[in-house]
C-alpha positions, 0 to 999 in steps of 0.5 A: 664246264666239266667234261665227265669223260676227261679224267683229272690228273691227280698227283699221288703224294710221294713218301720220302723216308727220313733215315733213322736218327742215331741213338743219343749215345751216338749223337753224344760221341759225334758232338764230343769233338765239336763242343765241350759238354763239360765245364771247362775245369772238369775232367773227362776221364782217368788220363786227364785226372792223372795229368792234372796238377791235383792228381794226388787229390784225385787219386785220394778221392778215387781211393775213398770212393772205392773203399766206400763201395767196398765197405757198403758191399756194393758188389762182390768181386768174382772172376768172370766166366770164360769167354765173357768180357766184363763191362767197363765203367766210366769215372766221373770227376767233379770239383765241388766249389764254394760260393767264392769258386774255391774247390773244397771237395774232389769227387770221383 
């Protein structure tokens, strides 16, 4: 039996807001210390390339890449306007290997 004068107690749903997820770049920076995203023999930055026993080969590869971009007129070198800080770039260092695991190309 239901009494029409008695109101039922209905719980209102509680909305729980989740904090916004960090952008992918922030997640990668957070993970960088926890796990290695690179192959164990690939270098993460210029400093590691210069500390590597094959640093002469890395320098040669970087020089070749810069000369190639200059020959292909990839950019025009200009002085930045006052108060403007140029964008930094990131080098990527890869070793191309043959089927036996021997390095045949240093790609910078």
